[in-house]
C-alpha positions in Angstrom: 50.5 -40.1 -1.3 48.5 -43.2 -1.8 50.5 -46.1 -2.0 50.5 -48.9 -4.9 52.6 -52.2 -5.3 53.5 -52.4 -9.2 55.9 -53.8 -11.6 58.0 -51.2 -12.9 59.4 -53.2 -16.1 58.5 -56.7 -17.4 60.5 -59.5 -15.6 60.6 -61.4 -12.1 60.1 -60.3 -8.6 63.1 -57.9 -9.0 60.7 -55.3 -10.9 58.2 -55.3 -8.0 58.0 -52.0 -5.8 55.5 -50.1 -3.2 55.4 -46.9 -4.9 53.4 -43.4 -4.3 51.1 -42.9 -6.7 48.4 -39.7 -7.8 45.5 -40.6 -6.6 42.9 -41.5 -9.7 40.1 -39.5 -11.2 37.4 -41.5 -12.6 36.0 -40.8 -16.2 32.7 -41.4 -17.7 31.6 -44.8 -16.4 33.9 -45.2 -13.9 34.2 -45.3 -9.6 36.8 -44.3 -7.9 37.4 -46.7 -4.6 39.2 -46.5 -1.8 40.8 -50.3 -1.4 39.4 -52.7 1.4 40.9 -55.6 -0.2 42.4 -57.0 -3.5 42.4 -60.7 -4.4 45.9 -62.1 -5.7 45.7 -64.8 -8.8 48.0 -67.0 -10.7 47.4 -64.4 -13.8 49.0 -61.3 -11.9 52.6 -62.2 -11.6 52.1 -63.4 -15.1 51.0 -60.2 -16.3 54.7 -58.9 -14.8 56.6 -61.3 -17.3 54.5 -59.7 -20.3 51.5 -62.3 -20.3 48.3 -60.9 -21.9 44.9 -61.8 -22.9 43.9 -62.0 -26.9 42.9 -58.5 -27.6 44.5 -57.1 -24.8 47.0 -54.2 -25.1 50.4 -54.5 -23.2 50.2 -52.8 -20.2 52.4 -49.4 -19.8 55.0 -49.7 -17.2 54.7 -48.9 -14.1 51.8 -51.0 -14.0 49.9 -52.0 -10.9 49.1 -55.5 -9.6 45.8 -56.9 -9.3 42.7 -58.0 -11.5 40.0 -57.7 -8.3 39.2 -55.4 -5.9 36.5 -54.3 -2.9 36.0 -51.2 -1.3 34.2 -47.7 -0.4 33.1 -45.6 -3.5 34.7 -42.0 -2.8 34.1 -40.8 -6.1 31.3 -41.3 -9.3 32.4 -40.7 -12.9 30.1 -38.4 -15.3 27.1 -41.0 -16.6 27.2 -43.3 -13.8 24.1 -44.7 -12.0 23.1 -46.8 -9.8 26.0 -45.8 -7.3 27.0 -43.3 -4.7 29.7 -42.1 -2.5 29.6 -44.4 0.3 28.5 -47.4 -1.4 30.5 -50.6 -0.6 31.2 -52.4 -3.9 33.6 -54.9 -5.7 34.7 -55.4 -8.8 37.5 -56.0 -12.0 39.6 -52.7 -11.7 40.6 -50.8 -14.9 44.4 -50.6 -14.1 45.4 -52.7 -11.5 44.1 -53.3 -7.7 46.8 -53.5 -5.4 46.4 -49.7 -4.4 45.0 -47.5 -1.5 42.7 -46.2 -4.6 41.5 -47.7 -7.7 39.5 -46.9 -10.4 36.4 -49.6 -11.3 34.1 -49.7 -14.2 30.6 -49.8 -13.4 29.8 -52.6 -16.2 32.2 -54.8 -14.1 31.3 -53.8 -10.7 28.6 -55.0 -7.9 27.2 -53.7 -4.7 28.8 -55.9 -1.8 26.1 -57.4 0.4 26.2 -56.7 4.0 26.6 -59.6 5.0 29.6 -60.6 3.2 33.2 -59.0 4.0 35.6 -57.1 2.0 38.1 -59.6 2.1 35.8 -62.3 0.5 34.3 -59.8 -1.6 37.8 -59.3 -2.8 38.1 -63.1 -3.7 35.2 -62.9 -6.1 35.6 -61.1 -9.4 38.2 -63.5 -10.7 38.2 -66.7 -9.4 34.4 -67.4 -8.1 33.3 -65.7 -11.2 35.5 -67.8 -13.5 33.8 -70.8 -11.5 30.2 -69.6 -11.9 30.9 -69.0 -15.7 31.8 -72.4 -16.3 29.4 -74.3 -13.9 26.6 -72.1 -16.1 28.3 -73.1 -19.5 28.3 -76.7 -18.9 24.8 -76.6 -17.4 24.4 -80.0 -16.2 21.2 -81.5 -14.9 20.9 -82.6 -11.3 22.7 -85.7 -10.5 25.7 -85.4 -12.9 28.9 -86.4 -12.1 31.6 -83.7 -12.5 35.3 -83.9 -12.7 37.2 -80.8 -11.3 41.0 -80.6 -11.5 43.0 -78.2 -9.7 40.3 -78.5 -7.0 42.1 -77.2 -4.2 42.7 -73.7 -5.6 40.7 -70.5 -6.2 38.5 -71.4 -9.3 38.1 -75.1 -7.9 36.9 -74.7 -4.6 34.2 -72.3 -5.9 33.3 -74.6 -8.9 33.2 -77.7 -6.7 30.6 -75.7 -4.2 28.7 -74.1 -7.2 28.2 -77.4 -8.5 27.3 -79.0 -5.3 24.5 -76.4 -5.0 23.3 -77.4 -8.1 23.0 -81.0 -7.1 25.9 -82.4 -9.1 28.8 -85.1 -7.7 31.8 -84.0 -7.9 35.2 -85.4 -8.4 38.0 -83.0 -7.2 41.6 -83.9 -8.4 44.3 -82.2 -6.1 47.3 -82.5 -4.2 47.1 -85.5 -1.2 47.7 -82.6 1.1 44.2 -81.3 0.3 42.3 -84.1 0.6 40.4 -82.8 3.9 39.7 -79.4 2.2 38.1 -81.2 -1.2 36.1 -83.7 0.8 35.0 -80.8 3.4 33.5 -79.3 0.0 31.5 -82.5 -0.6 33.6 -83.8 -3.3 35.4 -87.0 -3.6 39.0 -86.3 -3.6 41.4 -88.0 -6.2 45.2 -87.4 -5.5 46.6 -85.4 -8.4 49.7 -87.3 -10.1 50.6 -88.7 -13.4 47.7 -91.6 -12.7 45.0 -89.5 -11.6 42.8 -90.6 -14.4 43.0 -94.2 -13.0 41.6 -93.0 -10.0 39.0 -91.0 -11.3 38.3 -94.4 -13.2 38.0 -96.3 -9.8 35.7 -93.9 -8.3 33.7 -93.4 -11.6 33.8 -96.4 -13.5 31.6 -95.3 -16.3 33.6 -91.8 -16.5 32.2 -88.8 -15.8 29.3 -86.3 -17.4 31.7 -83.2 -17.6 35.1 -82.2 -17.0 36.0 -78.5 -15.3 39.7 -78.4 -16.0 41.7 -75.6 -14.1 45.1 -76.6 -14.9 45.9 -77.5 -18.4 48.5 -79.5 -20.3 48.9 -82.9 -19.7 46.2 -83.2 -17.0 43.4 -81.9 -19.6 44.8 -84.2 -22.2 44.3 -87.7 -19.5 40.8 -85.8 -18.4 39.6 -85.7 -21.6 39.7 -89.2 -22.2 37.3 -89.3 -19.0 34.4 -87.7 -20.7 32.5 -89.1 -23.8 31.0 -85.7 -24.9 33.6 -83.4 -25.5 31.5 -80.4 -25.4 31.0 -81.2 -22.1 35.0 -80.4 -21.4 36.2 -76.9 -20.6 39.4 -75.9 -19.3 39.9 -72.2 -17.4 44.0 -73.5 -17.5 44.6 -75.0 -21.6 43.2 -72.8 -23.7 45.7 -73.4 -26.4 44.7 -77.5 -26.9 41.3 -77.8 -25.7 40.0 -77.0 -29.1 42.1 -80.1 -30.4 40.8 -82.0 -27.6 37.1 -81.1 -28.6 36.2 -79.1 -26.0 35.9 -75.3 -25.3 37.3 -72.6 -23.1 35.5 -71.1 -19.9 33.3 -68.9 -21.8 33.7 -65.8 -19.5 30.7 -63.0 -18.9 32.6 -60.4 -17.1 29.5 -58.8 -16.1 28.0 -56.8 -13.2 25.2 -59.3 -13.2 27.4 -62.4 -12.5 29.2 -60.6 -9.7 25.8 -60.0 -8.6 25.0 -63.6 -8.3 28.3 -65.0 -6.9 27.9 -62.6 -4.1 24.1 -63.8 -3.8 25.7 -67.4 -3.2 28.1 -66.2 -0.7 25.6 -64.0 1.1 23.2 -67.3 1.3 25.9 -69.5 2.4 26.0 -71.6 -0.6 29.9 -70.3 -1.6 32.7 -69.7 0.7 35.8 -68.1 -1.2 37.9 -69.9 1.5 40.3 -67.0 1.7 43.2 -69.1 3.7 45.8 -66.3 3.9 45.8 -62.6 3.9 48.7 -60.1 3.4 49.1 -56.1 4.4 49.5 -53.8 1.0 53.2 -53.8 2.3 53.8 -57.5 1.8 51.8 -57.6 -1.3 55.5 -59.4 -2.9 55.0 -62.1 -0.3 51.2 -62.6 -1.5 52.3 -62.8 -5.1 54.9 -65.1 -4.3 52.6 -67.0 -2.5 50.3 -67.7 -5.0 53.3 -67.8 -7.6 54.6 -71.3 -6.3 50.9 -72.5 -7.1 50.7 -74.5 -3.7 47.8 -72.5 -2.1 44.7 -73.9 -0.7 41.9 -71.5 -1.6 42.4 -67.6 -2.2 45.1 -65.2 -0.8 44.1 -61.9 -0.3 45.6 -58.4 0.2 43.9 -56.4 2.9 44.2 -52.5 2.5 44.6 -50.6 6.2 42.1 -47.5 6.7 
């Protein structure tokens, strides 16, 4: 039987297990996809502890981990157009991605360009698409200066590259160990820590034109002081406090059109999702721990053997 990596109840890592799972059947508007790769994100382990987005229903357990997948269409659901068996696709699954088979709704599924690997495609639907949505939301003219916090993680590295492709100057806040990574993407590195704002002021004495925060909390609070126009303060990590600071959360589009745009950036060589570590499905727990610890460079992806 097909395998899937699940949490059997809400709690810690002790609730995780690799289990046999019936092969799902696609409903109307869905694709059954044989998974080749699945991206790993901080939200995955948060969902195991009971976290859910506003308006989202609690997940029934056992629940499959993962929120982004790439693979090959095996079956097409009723009413689906534009996709066929054998197509290479990527997107946000209906219910988990760490599995040999998943269901992808066509509304958030795109065709994978031939020049983009399954591994890279699986890193796009959450982190890269979030980065893309945020940069488009800011709508900055070329030559503007953008501050990105959490610049060494999955969202941050994509945000830097998309911003640079738009002709923006970027300052990236990340740990000292990620200095080379941030600078390799064309950004000015500022070490993270309690005094990071002073470091930003040293390289941008007049402040910055916009802030794309990925961290939240005290980092978001300090970053807000660096931008005069708070409508240009957005966050993917501090939605609970950003309104008080005069900013707003990243407005996620969650559409196939955005996935197409992000994949085109990868195919054109303007965006590298920077997959730095891969794990087989049998070691999905290790992949989760790697991301959960919060010190990853770029993206972690689970690869599913054919």
